[in-house]
N, C-alpha and C positions, 0 to 999 in steps of 0.2 A: 580202208574198207568201211569204217564207220560212216564216213561221208557218203559213200555209194549207197549204203543201206538206208540212211536217213533220206537221201534224195529219192530213192526208189519208193519209199513209203510216203512221199510228198510231205515230209516234215521239214521244219526249219533246220538249217545247218547245225550240227552238234555244237553244244556249248563247250567252252574250254575245259570245264570240269568233266564233261562226258569224254572228251578227247583224252583227259588224264586217265580215266578208267580204262579206255581202250589201250593206252600206252602201257599201263601196268599189266593188263592181261597179257600183252605180247612179251614184255621184257622182265616183269617183276622188279624187285628192288635193285637188281643188278643193272637196271636201265637208268639209274640215277647216279649222279656224282655230286660231290661237295667241294666247293672252292675254299681257298684259305680264309676268306671273309665269312664263311658259314653259309653262303648262298647255295642253293640247290639248282642243278641244271639237268637236262635230259642228256644222258651219255650218248645215245643214238639220235642226235639232233638232225636238223635239215641240211647241215653243211655238206657240200659236195666233197670237200677235202677234210679229213679228220683234223681238228685243231690240236694245238699243243695242250696236253693234259698234265703237264708237269705241276706237281704240288696238289693235284686233285686226287681224291680217293673215291672208290666205288662204294655205294651204300649197301650193296648186296654182294653175294659171292658169285662172281662170273662163271666159275667152274663147277658150280653146284649142278648136278645132273638132273635132279627132279625137284619139283616145287610142291609145297603144301601151303598155299596162301589163302588168307581170309580177307575178302573185300567187304568192308562194311561201309555203306553209303546210305544217305537218307532216302526215305521212301519217295518214289516218283521220279528219280533221276534217270532211270532206264538201264539199270544194271543187267536185267535179264535180256533185253534187246541187244545190248552191246556184247554180252557173253554168247548169245546165239550167233552173232556175227563172228566172234572169235572161234567158235566151234567150226563154222564153215570155212574159216581161213585155215584152220589146222587141217581140215579134210582137203582143202584146195592144194595144200602143199604136199601132203602125204596120204593120198586117197587109198593107197594099197594097204598100209599098215595101221592107219589111225582107227581106233575104236573108242567111241565116246559114250559114257554112261551118264545120264542125267538123273539125279536123285532129288526128290522134293519131299515135303512133309506128307503129301498125299500123291497117289498115282495119277490122279486127275491133273494136279498142278504140274507134275513132271511131263505129262502128255501134252499139256498146253505149251510148254517150252519146246518140246520136240516138234509140235505142229507149227509153231512159229518159225523154227529153223527150216522146216521142210517147205513152208510157203515161200520163204526167201529163195531156197534152192530151186524151186519149180518156176519161179517168176522172174528171177534176175538173169539177164543174159550172160553175165560173167560166170555163172555156175551151170550153164547149159550142158556142157560136156560131162558134168558130174551126176546128172539126173539118173535115177534107177532104171535099169533095163527091165524088160518084161519078165525075165527069169530071176530077178533079184527080189529080196524081201522089200515090201513097201506097204506098211500098215500105219495106223495112227499112233502105235506105241513104239515102232522101230522101223528103220529103213536102212538099206545099203546105198552107197553111191557107186556110180559106174567106175570101175577100176579097183574096187575093193577086193581084198583077198578072200578066198573061200575059207570061211570060218564059222564056228558055232555062234560067235558074237557078231551082231550086225554093226554097221558103221556108227549108227546112233540108236540108243535105246533109252526108254523112259521107265522109271520104277519109283514107287513110293518108298520112303525110308523104312517103313514097317513091312514092306513086301519082301519077296524072295530076291535078295541082292546077291548072295553067294551063287556061284555057278556062272556068272558073267565074267568077262575079261575086258579090261579097259586100259587104254594108254592115257586117257584123260577122264577124270571123274569131276563132274560139275554138281556140287551140292547146292541147289538153289532154294533158299529159304526153308531149310529143313527144320529150323526152330520157329514155331508159331505159338500163339497163346495156348492153344488146346493141349500141346504136348510138352509144355515147359512150366506148368503151374506149380508143380511140386518138386521137391528134391528127388523123389523116386522117379518121376517122369523124366527129369533131366538126366539122371544116371542111365536110364534105359536108352535115351537118345544118344548119349555118349558111347554107350556100348555098341550101338548100331554103327556109329562112325568107325569103330575099331575094325569092323568087317571090311572096310575099304582096302585094308592091307591084303586080304585074300582075293580081291578082285583085280588088283594090278597085274598086268602082264609080266612075264618073266623079265627081270631086270629092273622093273619099277614103272611108275606112272606119275603124272602130275595130278594134283587134287586142288581144285579151286572152290572155295566156299563163298557163296554170295548170301548176305543176310543183314538183318536188322535185329539187334538184341531185344528180347521181349521182357526180360527180367534183369534184376541186378546180378543174379547168379547165372548169366547167360553161358551157354556151352561154348560160345565163341571165345569168351574170355578164358575159360578153362583150357580150351585147345591151345591158346597162345601161351598161357602160363605153364601148363603141365605136359602138353603133348608135342611141343616143339613146332607148332605152326607159326607162320609169320603173318602179322596183321597189316592191313592198309586201310586206314579209317579216314573218311571224308565227311566231317559234320556239316550241317547246313549253315552254321555260323562259325566264324573264327573264334576259337575258345578264349575265354577271359583268363587272366594270369592265374587265378586261384584254381582253375580247372585244367590247366595245361598238363599237369602230372597225371590226370585221369587217363591219358592216352599212352602213358609209359607203364609197362607191365614188368613186374619183378618175377623172374623165373626161378625155378628150383636151383639152388646153388648161389643165388644172390645176384646173378647178372640181370641187367635191365634191357628192355627192348622198346624203342620208341616207335609206335605204330601210326602216328599221325601222318597223313599224306603230305607230300611235298607242297602242294598248293596251300593246305591249312597251316603248314609250318612257316609260311611267310610272315605270320603274326609274330614270330620270334624276333624278326628283324625290323618290323614296322608295327609299333603299338597302336597306331591309328586304325588298324584293321580290326581291332578287338570288337567282337559281337556283330560285325558286318556280315552280310551273306557271302558265302564262298562261291555260290553260283547264282548271281543276281539275275542272269538271263532266264534261269529256270524257276527260281523262287526269289522274288524280290522282297523288300522289307515288309510291305503290306501283307503279302501272302504268308510270310513267316509269322507275323504277328497274329494272323488269324489262326494259325496252327498252335501258337503258344497259348491262345485263349482256351484250348482244350485241357490245359493243366501243365504244371511245371514238370512233374515226373514223366508224363506222357512225352513232352517235348524233349526232355533230357535223354530218354531212351530212344525214341523213334527218329529224332532229327539230329540231336547232338551225339548220339551213339555213346553216351556216357553211362557206364554201368556202376560207377562209384558215386552213387547218389549221396548228396550231403543231407544233413538233418532237415534242411528246408525242403528238399525234394522227397526225402523218406517220409516225412510227416507233412503232406501237402496242404492240409486244410488248416487255415489260419484264422484266428478271430478278427484280425485287422482287415480282412477282406470282406467282412460283413458290415452292414449298416445297422446300428442299434438305435431304437427310438421307442417312445410310448405309442404303440399301435392302437388305433380305434378298431373295435370289433367289426364295424360295418362300412367304414369309409377310409380312404387313404388319399394322400396328396397326389395331384396330377403328376408331379415330377419330384423324385427324391434323388439327390446326387451325392455320390461317395467322393471323398477326397481328404487330403491332409491340410488342415489350416496351417498357414505359415508360422503362427505363434502357438500352435498346439492347443487352441481353444476348444476344438471339438473332440479332444481325447477324453474318454470316459474313465477317469481314474477312480470313480466311485464303484465301478464294477470289478469284480475279482477276475484276475487273469488265470484261467485254467490251462493255458497253453505253456509254451516254453519261454525262456527269458527273451525279452525284446518284443514279444507279442503284446497287443493292446486292443482296446475297444475304441471304435470311432463312431461318433454321432454324425448325422448327415452334414455335409458341407452346405447344402442348400435344400430347403423344403418349400415347395410351391404353396401359395396361400389358398389356392382353390383345391377343394377335396371332392372326391366322387365316390360313389358306391363301388365296392369290389365287383369285378366281372365274373370271377369264379371263386368258389369256396369249397375246399375238400378236406376231409379228415381221413388220415391213413392210420390203420391199426396193424401192429405187429403182435399177434397173440402169443402168450406164453405157451411154450410147447415142451417137448422132451429136453431136459437139461437147462431149461430157462426158468427164471424165477420172477419175471416181470412181464406184464402186458403193457406195451408202450403205444402211444399215439402222438400224432402231430397234426395240427390244423394249419394249412397253408392256403393263402388267398392270393389273387392276382389282380393287377390293374396296370394297364399300359406297358406290358412287358416286364413288370417287376413282380417278384414273389415276396409275400409277407408271411413269415412264420409267427402267427399270433398266439399260439399256445402249444405247449408240449407237456406230456405227462407220462407217468408210469405207475402202475399199481402191482404190488407183489401179492402172492397168495391167491385168495378166493377169486376165481374168474367172474363170479356174479357181481362182486363189488367193482371190479374193473369195468364190466359191461355197463353198470349203472353210471359210473363216472364218465364213461365215453358218451353214453346217451345224453347225459346232462350237458357235456361240453358241446356236442353237436347241436343241441337245442339253443344253448346260450349264444352260439356263433352263427346259428341259422345256416349251417353248411348245406351245400347242394347235393353232396354225395359222400358216402362213407365207403372206402375201399379197404379190403382186408387182405393181408398177405396170405397166400395159400400154403401155409406151412403147418397147419394143424388140422389133420383129419378132414381135408377137403372143405366141404360147406358146413360141417358140423358146428363150427363156431358161429357162423352167420345164422344158422337155424335157431341156435340158442339165444342169439343177441336180438333178433328182430322183434320178438314179443316184448322185451324190455324197452327197446326203442319206441315201440308203438305206445307203450304205457306212459313213458316219460314225455314223449313228443308225438301226440296223436296226429293222424293224417288230417289235412285240411280239405282234401278233395275226396269225394265219394269213390270208393273202390280201392283207394290206396291203403296199404297196411301201416305206413308211417309217413312222417312229413318229409323224409328224404329217402333217396334210394340207397341200397346197400349191395355191393357186388364184390366179387373176388378179383384180385389183381392177377395178371398173367404170370406164369412161371418164368423164372430166369435161370438159365443154366450157368451163368457166369459166377465165378467165385465171389462170395458176398462182399469181402473187403474191397476187391477190385471194382465191383459194381457200385458200391457206395462212393468210392473216390471218383470214378469216372462219371458219376451222376452229379456230385456236389462240386467237384473242383472247377469245372468250366463255368458253373453258375456263380461261384464265389469269386473267382479271379476276375470275372467281368463285372463284379459288384452289382449283381441283380437280385441278391437275397437280403431282405430286411428282416431283422428279428426284433421281437418285442423285448422290453427290458426284463420281463419275467422269464422269457426264454433264455436270454443271455445270462440270467442268474441261476439257471438250471445246471448245477455243477455236474450232475451225472451225465447229461447230454454233452456239455461242453468239454468234459474230459475225454469222452469217447470221440468227439469230433476232432480234437487237436492231437490225439494220440493214435489214430488209426493209420495203418500202413497197408501196403499191398500183401504183406505176409499173412498166410492163413492162420486164423485163431490168434491174431496179435492182441486182441482185446478179450478179457474174460467175459465181458458183457457188452453188447452193442445194440440192445433192443431199441433204445430211444433214437440213436443215430440212424438205425435201419428204418425206423418209422419216418423220420424226417426225409431221408433219401428217397423213400418210397413215394411220399407226397410230392416231392420235387420232380421225380421221374414222371409222375402222372400229369404234371402241369408244364413240363419242359417245352412243349410246343409254343407256349405263350412268349418264350424268350426270343422267338424269331421276329418279334415286333420291336421296332425302334421306339424307345421310350419317348423322346421328344416329338417324333412324328405322330405317335399315337395320341399324345396329349393335345397336339395341335389339331388333329382330325376330330377328336372328341369336342374340342372347343368350337370348331367350325360347325359341327353338326348341331350343337346346342344353339349357337347363334342363328343358324338357318331355321331351326324349329321356332325360335322366338320371333324371327322375322315373319315367318308364315302365319304364326298366330296373330301377330300385330296386323298384318294385311287383312286376314279374315275378320278381325275385329273392326277394322276400318270399313270394310265392305258391309258388315252388319249394321254399323252405325249409320252409314249412308242410306241403308234401306229402312232406317228407323227402328232397327231391332238391336238392342244393346242390353248389357248386364253390368251391374256394379258389384264388384267383389272386393274383399279385403286382400291384404298383401299375401295372406296364407291361402287364398283361393276360395274363401267362404262366400257364398252368394248372399248379397245384402238386398239387392233390388234388381228386377228384370222387367224390361218393357218390350212389348211387341206392337209394331205398327200394323194392325190388321188391314188398314186401308191399302197399304202397298202390297200386301199379300193377295 
């Protein structure tokens, strides 16, 4: 069925991993067997005659009447498409009695699933006899198939997890991505979500029903993990990479009573017998090595959850921001090298042991592995302010500049107490670094802080152009609804792990900032104070578009543009000399003598 659907949608043939998902949807763990040597095989294989299974054991209970399975697979593999096909296959076999309820985090998402299934039903010839009759239900939210029993419940129905679930009846409940970022941020939100899944018991038809969860964990405390550990659900997990030995136990869950259940999919378990598979892609046809590396660049914790489906984050993943991902050097306030390269010297000569380690054991500071001899003026220069507000005791700021796709944190600071003192210090810092723009976090009475700050800035750094109130612009940043700790990590981690952030030595010595940076986690209120870190993340977020530039290519293009300008200037000079019009200047450009040949004019 998966092949027919993929062919109908003009997609390449399903990958082996996609066939694995389809097989598990159809058979569950009872569809797998284990040989004496530990190798796993499909119990319902392609053999025409059933082979001798002596000495083999089933991995699931073949006589179990109803299933409650959780399929966790990395994003983009096509879980929803395959499960839509599975739903149609169930209807194809038992159109009269099958009642399918699709539940998602939102009603709209559930409707999209139902719409996808209905499109396949209405366009594939194999389902032609099942299409709804004129006298049957046929809407965007629900529909009947031809041959369905007369019932209050339609053949297929969509509903959001927070919607009216009770009252429906189902033989199959498909919970498609019911856990998303917005409904799983807090413990209270996750408990509400779990409570809603308890309502599934009241939806099942008399005698029972199958429940299939499809999802990707959003937090370390994912409800999928709790459903496996405490609610008796069975997991089937397919990570994007074969797990490393130290992470293998992350897919083995201990249930109440002490029993353990291994939820790693048979494909991924191949690493138990072949160590050469470690950290290689499990589905290279869908996500090859290069594509996975691109996704890893978004951050360790992001990749661990979204692609490795690992909720038992280690300290390295729990505290994702590391000092050794930064480049530390003495930054010039106005210029930077064309190219700065991060790396570990084989002899450790670029390790900065003179700087204090504010992180965990094993973390360290690294000087650049390579610094270009040619320096250029920064392209952008921005100062970000996090004003002190209710419950805060410090106004913090960070100055970040850009050149050729690299970010340079040249100064950070914070002032407790009197806001006027903080404003004066910020105005002086803006003037000293000649920033182009000051951006203020909108967390303190709207524009009140800006209105109080602008006169101080104008006094410290008067406008150079007539009509301007100050020498640089001041504006308010956009509001962000994302949890602050998550926003900080998702902003800084991709920049730091790709080594695009350079910090000045004085910034590296800012113990307050560096403690906040190395100890922040995704947990709400994990830090008692995060002002300076928030300011740094705000500045980086404002300039993040510059990271789309390739560092080496940008330096090359800048060099070529300068050489082209010099060549044009040289040619123009030659033409003027040929016309008898020339000027003699010093190396610094100061005019010494100028001659005009008026005869040629």
